DSSP file (Angstrom, degrees, kcal/mol; ACC not computed):
  #  RESIDUE AA STRUCTURE BP1 BP2  ACC     N-H-->O    O-->H-N    N-H-->O    O-->H-N    TCO  KAPPA ALPHA  PHI   PSI    X-CA   Y-CA   Z-CA
    1    1 A M              0   0    0      0, 0.0     3,-0.1     0, 0.0    18,-0.1   0.000 360.0 360.0 360.0 141.4 -133.0  -96.9  133.6
    2    2 A K        -     0   0    0      1,-0.1     2,-0.3    16,-0.1    16,-0.0  -0.233 360.0 -91.1 -68.5 160.3 -136.4  -98.2  133.8
    3    3 A N        -     0   0    0      1,-0.0     2,-0.4     0, 0.0    -1,-0.1  -0.613  47.6-156.5 -70.6 134.5 -138.9  -97.2  136.5
    4    4 A V        -     0   0    0     -2,-0.3     2,-0.3    -3,-0.1    -1,-0.0  -0.947  10.7-130.0-118.2 130.2 -138.5  -99.6  139.3
    5    5 A R        -     0   0    0     -2,-0.4     8,-2.6     1,-0.0     2,-0.5  -0.649  20.0-143.0 -80.9 139.3 -141.1 -100.3  141.9
    6    6 A I  B     -A   12   0A   0     -2,-0.3     2,-0.1     6,-0.2    -1,-0.0  -0.882  12.1-145.8-104.8 130.2 -140.0 -100.1  145.6
    7    7 A N    >   -     0   0    0      4,-2.9     3,-2.0    -2,-0.5    -1,-0.0  -0.238  36.7 -87.6 -86.0-177.7 -141.4 -102.6  148.0
    8    8 A R  T 3  S+     0   0    0      1,-0.3    -1,-0.1     2,-0.1    -2,-0.0   0.759 126.1  59.6 -64.3 -24.1 -142.1 -101.9  151.7
    9    9 A A  T 3  S-     0   0    0      2,-0.2    -1,-0.3     1,-0.0    -3,-0.0   0.536 118.4-111.0 -81.4  -5.8 -138.6 -102.9  152.8
   10   10 A G  S <  S+     0   0    0     -3,-2.0    -2,-0.1     1,-0.3    -1,-0.0   0.672  79.7 123.1  86.5  16.7 -137.3 -100.1  150.5
   11   11 A E        -     0   0    0      1,-0.0    -4,-2.9     2,-0.0    -1,-0.3  -0.844  68.1-103.1-112.4 152.8 -135.7 -102.5  148.0
   12   12 A P  B     -A    6   0A   0      0, 0.0    -6,-0.2     0, 0.0     4,-0.1  -0.394  23.4-127.0 -70.1 148.9 -136.5 -102.6  144.3
   13   13 A D  S    S+     0   0    0     -8,-2.6    -7,-0.1     1,-0.3    -9,-0.0   0.874 110.0  26.1 -56.2 -40.5 -138.8 -105.5  143.1
   14   14 A R  S  > S+     0   0    0     -9,-0.3     4,-1.1     1,-0.1     3,-0.4  -0.671  78.2 170.1-124.4  73.3 -136.2 -106.5  140.5
   15   15 A P  H  >>S+     0   0    0      0, 0.0     4,-0.7     0, 0.0     5,-0.7   0.772  72.6  39.2 -65.7 -30.0 -132.9 -105.3  142.0
   16   16 A Y  H  45S+     0   0    0      3,-0.2    -2,-0.0     2,-0.1     4,-0.0   0.680 105.3  62.2 -99.6 -17.6 -130.5 -106.9  139.7
   17   17 A E  H  45S+     0   0    0     -3,-0.4    -1,-0.1     1,-0.1     0, 0.0   0.923 122.0  12.7 -69.0 -45.6 -132.1 -106.5  136.3
   18   18 A S  H  <5S+     0   0    0     -4,-1.1     4,-0.3     2,-0.1    -2,-0.1   0.644 128.1  45.5-109.5 -18.3 -132.3 -102.8  136.1
   19   19 A L  T >X5S+     0   0    0     -4,-0.7     3,-0.9    -5,-0.4     4,-0.8   0.891  96.7  64.6 -96.7 -46.5 -130.0 -101.4  138.8
   20   20 A A  H >><S+     0   0    0     -5,-0.7     3,-1.2     1,-0.2     4,-1.1   0.853  96.6  52.9 -56.6 -46.3 -126.8 -103.3  138.8
   21   21 A P  H 34 S+     0   0    0      0, 0.0    -1,-0.2     0, 0.0     3,-0.2   0.833 110.6  48.0 -58.7 -32.3 -125.4 -102.4  135.3
   22   22 A S  H <4 S+     0   0    0     -3,-0.9    -2,-0.2    -4,-0.3    -3,-0.1   0.626 112.8  48.5 -84.2  -8.4 -125.6  -98.7  135.9
   23   23 A R  H << S+     0   0    0     -3,-1.2     2,-0.5    -4,-0.8    -1,-0.2   0.539  86.8  96.2-106.3 -10.4 -124.0  -98.8  139.4
   24   24 A I     <  -     0   0    0     -4,-1.1     2,-0.8    -3,-0.2    -4,-0.0  -0.728  57.8-156.6 -88.9 126.9 -120.9 -101.0  138.6
   25   25 A D        +     0   0    0     -2,-0.5     3,-0.2     1,-0.1    -3,-0.0  -0.874  14.9 175.9-102.6 108.9 -117.7  -99.1  137.9
   26   26 A L        +     0   0    0     -2,-0.8    -1,-0.1     1,-0.2    -2,-0.0   0.419  66.2  72.4 -92.1   2.0 -115.4 -101.4  135.9
   27   27 A T  S    S+     0   0    0      1,-0.1    -1,-0.2     2,-0.1    -2,-0.0   0.853  88.3  58.9 -89.8 -34.8 -112.6  -98.8  135.3
   28   28 A S  S    S-     0   0    0     -3,-0.2    -1,-0.1     1,-0.0    -3,-0.1  -0.811  81.0-126.7-103.5 134.3 -111.1  -98.6  138.8
   29   29 A P        -     0   0    0      0, 0.0     2,-0.5     0, 0.0    -2,-0.1  -0.289  20.5-123.5 -68.0 158.2 -109.6 -101.7  140.5
   30   30 A T        -     0   0    0     13,-0.0    48,-3.2    15,-0.0     2,-0.4  -0.901  21.7-157.7-104.4 135.9 -110.6 -102.7  144.0
   31   31 A Y  E     -BC  44  77B   0     13,-4.0    13,-2.4    -2,-0.5     2,-0.4  -0.913  10.2-178.0-112.9 135.7 -108.0 -103.0  146.7
   32   32 A E  E     -BC  43  76B   0     44,-2.0    44,-3.6    -2,-0.4     2,-0.5  -0.991   9.8-160.9-132.9 143.5 -108.4 -105.1  149.9
   33   33 A V  E     -BC  42  75B   0      9,-2.4     8,-3.3    -2,-0.4     9,-1.3  -0.984  10.1-171.6-126.6 124.6 -106.0 -105.5  152.8
   34   34 A Y  E     -BC  40  74B   0     40,-2.7    40,-2.3    -2,-0.5     2,-0.5  -0.889   7.8-162.2-111.2 140.6 -106.4 -108.5  155.2
   35   35 A C  E >>  -BC  39  73B   0      4,-2.2     4,-2.6    -2,-0.4     3,-1.8  -0.948  35.4-104.7-129.3 114.4 -104.5 -109.0  158.4
   36   36 A G  T 34 S+     0   0    0     36,-2.8    -1,-0.2    -2,-0.5     3,-0.1   0.401 103.3   7.3   9.8-103.9 -104.4 -112.5  159.9
   37   37 A N  T 34 S+     0   0    0      1,-0.2    -1,-0.3    30,-0.2    31,-0.1   0.608 128.8  59.6 -81.1  -7.3 -106.8 -112.9  162.8
   38   38 A I  T <4 S-     0   0    0     -3,-1.8     2,-0.3     1,-0.2    -2,-0.2   0.889  89.9-160.0 -80.9 -43.5 -108.3 -109.4  162.3
   39   39 A G  E  <  +B   35   0B   0     -4,-2.6    -4,-2.2    -3,-0.1     2,-0.2  -0.721  52.6  16.7  96.9-147.7 -109.6 -109.9  158.8
   40   40 A L  E     +B   34   0B   0     -2,-0.3    -6,-0.2    -6,-0.2     3,-0.1  -0.441  55.7 167.0 -68.9 126.9 -110.5 -107.2  156.3
   41   41 A V  E     +     0   0B   0     -8,-3.3     2,-0.3     1,-0.4    -7,-0.2   0.570  66.3  17.5-113.2 -19.0 -108.9 -103.9  157.4
   42   42 A Y  E     +B   33   0B   0     -9,-1.3    -9,-2.4     2,-0.0    -1,-0.4  -0.971  53.2 172.7-155.1 140.3 -109.4 -101.9  154.1
   43   43 A S  E     +B   32   0B   0     -2,-0.3     2,-0.3   -11,-0.2   -11,-0.2  -0.916  36.7  96.9-146.0 119.7 -111.6 -102.2  151.0
   44   44 A G  E    S-B   31   0B   0    -13,-2.4   -13,-4.0    -2,-0.3    -2,-0.0  -0.983  71.8 -96.2-179.6-175.0 -111.7  -99.5  148.4
   45   45 A S  S    S+     0   0    0     -2,-0.3   -13,-0.1   -15,-0.2   -15,-0.0   0.307  82.6 102.7-110.3   9.6 -110.4  -98.2  145.1
   46   46 A N     >  -     0   0    0      1,-0.2     4,-2.2   -15,-0.1     5,-0.2  -0.840  50.3-167.0 -95.9 108.5 -107.7  -95.9  146.3
   47   47 A P  H  > S+     0   0    0      0, 0.0     4,-1.9     0, 0.0    -1,-0.2   0.797  86.2  56.9 -67.4 -26.1 -104.2  -97.5  145.8
   48   48 A T  H  > S+     0   0    0      2,-0.2     4,-1.9     1,-0.2     5,-0.1   0.904 110.4  42.5 -69.1 -42.4 -102.5  -94.9  148.0
   49   49 A V  H  > S+     0   0    0      1,-0.2     4,-2.7     2,-0.2     5,-0.3   0.925 112.7  53.7 -69.9 -41.3 -104.7  -95.6  150.9
   50   50 A A  H  X S+     0   0    0     -4,-2.2     4,-1.7     1,-0.2    -2,-0.2   0.852 110.6  47.2 -58.4 -40.1 -104.5  -99.3  150.4
   51   51 A G  H  X S+     0   0    0     -4,-1.9     4,-2.5     2,-0.2    -1,-0.2   0.851 111.9  49.9 -66.7 -38.0 -100.7  -99.1  150.4
   52   52 A Y  H  X S+     0   0    0     -4,-1.9     4,-2.4     2,-0.2    -2,-0.2   0.934 112.0  46.5 -72.6 -41.9 -100.6  -97.0  153.5
   53   53 A V  H  X S+     0   0    0     -4,-2.7     4,-2.3     2,-0.2     5,-0.2   0.891 112.5  52.8 -64.4 -38.1 -103.0  -99.4  155.4
   54   54 A Y  H  X S+     0   0    0     -4,-1.7     4,-1.6    -5,-0.3    -2,-0.2   0.942 110.5  46.5 -62.5 -47.9 -100.8 -102.3  154.2
   55   55 A A  H  X S+     0   0    0     -4,-2.5     4,-1.8     1,-0.2    -2,-0.2   0.866 111.0  51.8 -67.2 -36.3  -97.6 -100.7  155.5
   56   56 A C  H  X S+     0   0    0     -4,-2.4     4,-2.2     1,-0.2    -1,-0.2   0.934 111.3  46.5 -66.0 -43.3  -99.2  -99.8  158.9
   57   57 A Y  H  X S+     0   0    0     -4,-2.3     4,-2.0     2,-0.2    -1,-0.2   0.761 107.4  57.4 -69.6 -25.8 -100.4 -103.3  159.4
   58   58 A C  H  X S+     0   0    0     -4,-1.6     4,-1.2     2,-0.2    -1,-0.2   0.924 110.0  45.3 -66.5 -43.8  -97.0 -104.7  158.4
   59   59 A E  H  X S+     0   0    0     -4,-1.8     4,-0.8     2,-0.2     3,-0.4   0.915 113.7  48.9 -62.6 -45.8  -95.4 -102.6  161.1
   60   60 A L  H  < S+     0   0    0     -4,-2.2     3,-0.5     1,-0.2     6,-0.3   0.865 107.3  56.6 -62.7 -36.1  -98.1 -103.7  163.6
   61   61 A S  H  < S+     0   0    0     -4,-2.0     9,-3.2     1,-0.2    -1,-0.2   0.816 107.0  48.0 -63.0 -31.6  -97.5 -107.3  162.6
   62   62 A D  H  < S+     0   0    0     -4,-1.2     2,-0.3    -3,-0.4    -1,-0.2   0.615  95.2  90.1 -86.9 -13.4  -93.8 -107.0  163.5
   63   63 A D    ><  -     0   0    0     -4,-0.8     3,-0.7    -3,-0.5     7,-0.1  -0.667  69.0-149.4 -83.7 136.8  -94.6 -105.4  166.9
   64   64 A S  T 3  S+     0   0    0     -2,-0.3    -1,-0.1     1,-0.2    -4,-0.1   0.519  88.2  61.2 -86.3  -2.1  -95.0 -107.9  169.8
   65   65 A K  T 3  S+     0   0    0     -5,-0.1     2,-0.3     3,-0.0    -1,-0.2   0.167  87.5  80.7-110.7  19.2  -97.6 -105.7  171.6
   66   66 A T  S X  S-     0   0    0     -3,-0.7     3,-1.5    -6,-0.3     0, 0.0  -0.795  82.8-113.9-122.1 162.2 -100.4 -105.4  169.2
   67   67 A K  T 3  S+     0   0    0     -2,-0.3   -30,-0.2     1,-0.3    -1,-0.1   0.772 118.5  53.5 -61.7 -28.0 -103.4 -107.6  168.2
   68   68 A A  T >  S+     0   0    0    -32,-0.1     3,-1.8   -31,-0.1    -1,-0.3   0.386  79.8 130.5 -90.3   5.1 -101.9 -107.9  164.8
   69   69 A S  T <  S+     0   0    0     -3,-1.5    -8,-0.2     1,-0.3    -7,-0.2  -0.373  77.5   7.2 -66.5 132.8  -98.5 -109.1  166.0
   70   70 A G  T 3  S+     0   0    0     -9,-3.2     2,-0.3     1,-0.3    -1,-0.3   0.518 101.5 125.7  78.5   7.9  -97.2 -112.2  164.3
   71   71 A E    <   -     0   0    0     -3,-1.8    -1,-0.3   -10,-0.1     2,-0.1  -0.739  62.1-115.2-100.7 149.6  -99.9 -112.1  161.7
   72   72 A S        -     0   0    0     -2,-0.3   -36,-2.8    14,-0.1     2,-0.4  -0.462  23.9-152.0 -73.9 148.6  -99.6 -112.1  157.9
   73   73 A V  E     -CD  35  85B   0     12,-2.1    12,-2.4   -38,-0.2     2,-0.4  -0.989  13.8-175.7-125.5 132.4 -100.8 -109.1  156.0
   74   74 A T  E     -CD  34  84B   0    -40,-2.3   -40,-2.7    -2,-0.4     2,-0.5  -0.992  12.8-157.5-133.8 129.6 -102.0 -109.4  152.4
   75   75 A M  E     -CD  33  83B   0      8,-2.6     7,-3.4    -2,-0.4     8,-1.6  -0.929  13.0-161.8-108.0 128.8 -103.0 -106.8  149.9
   76   76 A F  E     -CD  32  81B   0    -44,-3.6   -44,-2.0    -2,-0.5     2,-0.5  -0.835   9.6-160.6-108.3 145.3 -105.3 -107.8  147.0
   77   77 A R  E >  S-CD  31  80B   0      3,-3.1     3,-1.8    -2,-0.3   -46,-0.2  -0.975  84.8 -23.2-124.9 114.6 -105.9 -105.9  143.7
   78   78 A D  T 3  S-     0   0    0    -48,-3.2   -47,-0.1    -2,-0.5     3,-0.1   0.834 128.4 -50.3  47.8  43.0 -109.1 -107.1  142.1
   79   79 A G  T 3  S+     0   0    0    -49,-0.4     2,-0.3     1,-0.3    -1,-0.3   0.293 117.0 108.9  87.2  -7.8 -108.9 -110.4  143.9
   80   80 A D  E <  S-D   77   0B   0     -3,-1.8    -3,-3.1     1,-0.0     2,-0.4  -0.792  79.7-103.2-102.0 143.3 -105.3 -111.2  143.0
   81   81 A I  E     +D   76   0B   0     -2,-0.3    -5,-0.3    -5,-0.2     3,-0.1  -0.491  40.6 171.1 -66.3 123.3 -102.5 -111.0  145.6
   82   82 A A  E     +     0   0B   0     -7,-3.4     2,-0.3     1,-0.4    -6,-0.2   0.801  67.6   1.4 -94.9 -41.1 -100.5 -107.7  145.1
   83   83 A M  E     -D   75   0B   0     -8,-1.6    -8,-2.6     2,-0.0    -1,-0.4  -0.988  59.8-167.1-151.4 146.1  -98.3 -107.9  148.2
   84   84 A E  E     -D   74   0B   0     -2,-0.3     2,-0.4   -10,-0.2   -10,-0.2  -0.994   2.2-165.2-135.9 145.8  -97.8 -110.2  151.1
   85   85 A H  E     -D   73   0B   0    -12,-2.4   -12,-2.1    -2,-0.3    -2,-0.0  -0.995   3.8-175.3-132.4 128.1  -96.0 -109.8  154.4
   86   86 A Y        -     0   0    0     -2,-0.4   -14,-0.1   -14,-0.2   -15,-0.1  -0.972  26.4-131.4-121.2 114.1  -95.0 -112.6  156.8
   87   87 A P        -     0   0    0      0, 0.0     2,-0.5     0, 0.0   -25,-0.1  -0.285  19.5-112.8 -64.4 147.7  -93.5 -111.5  160.0
   88   88 A M        -     0   0    0      2,-0.0     2,-0.1     4,-0.0   -18,-0.1  -0.704  33.1-134.7 -79.9 124.6  -90.3 -112.9  161.3
   89   89 A R     >  -     0   0    0     -2,-0.5     4,-1.7     1,-0.1     3,-0.4  -0.421  18.3-114.7 -78.9 157.2  -91.0 -114.9  164.5
   90   90 A S  H  > S+     0   0    0      1,-0.2     4,-2.0     2,-0.2     5,-0.2   0.860 116.0  53.7 -59.7 -39.5  -88.7 -114.5  167.5
   91   91 A D  H  > S+     0   0    0      1,-0.2     4,-1.7     2,-0.2    -1,-0.2   0.836 104.9  55.5 -66.3 -30.4  -87.5 -118.2  167.3
   92   92 A D  H  > S+     0   0    0     -3,-0.4     4,-0.9     1,-0.2    -1,-0.2   0.887 107.1  48.7 -64.3 -38.7  -86.6 -117.6  163.7
   93   93 A V  H  X S+     0   0    0     -4,-1.7     4,-1.4     1,-0.2     3,-0.4   0.894 109.4  53.0 -70.0 -37.1  -84.4 -114.7  164.7
   94   94 A Q  H  < S+     0   0    0     -4,-2.0    -1,-0.2     1,-0.2    -2,-0.2   0.869 107.3  52.2 -63.2 -34.0  -82.7 -116.8  167.5
   95   95 A S  H  < S+     0   0    0     -4,-1.7    -1,-0.2     1,-0.2    -2,-0.2   0.707 108.4  50.7 -78.1 -15.6  -81.9 -119.5  165.0
   96   96 A L  H  <        0   0    0     -4,-0.9    -1,-0.2    -3,-0.4    -2,-0.2   0.793 360.0 360.0 -80.8 -31.9  -80.2 -117.0  162.6
   97   97 A G     <        0   0    0     -4,-1.4    -1,-0.2    -5,-0.1    -2,-0.2   0.451 360.0 360.0 -82.1 360.0  -78.1 -115.6  165.4
């Protein structure tokens, strides 16, 4: 990596020319979990943690006493949908019965 001059704000003068290629890890996928009105609840490269967070928010989505209740939960892997959860609403349950 070339010597990079740092400005007063602590940022490199040419941040993307010399720093970006050495800091990007292209080998591990990125996982993100979103929950309806809450938004992003996990972002990282650990599939086990992403799956755990996804499962937890799926349970919270089905519970009627949480902020996540009734909200969809979606897990992405490198920007593509890996899993989706749509909770069953109470009026859907009544129509089935």
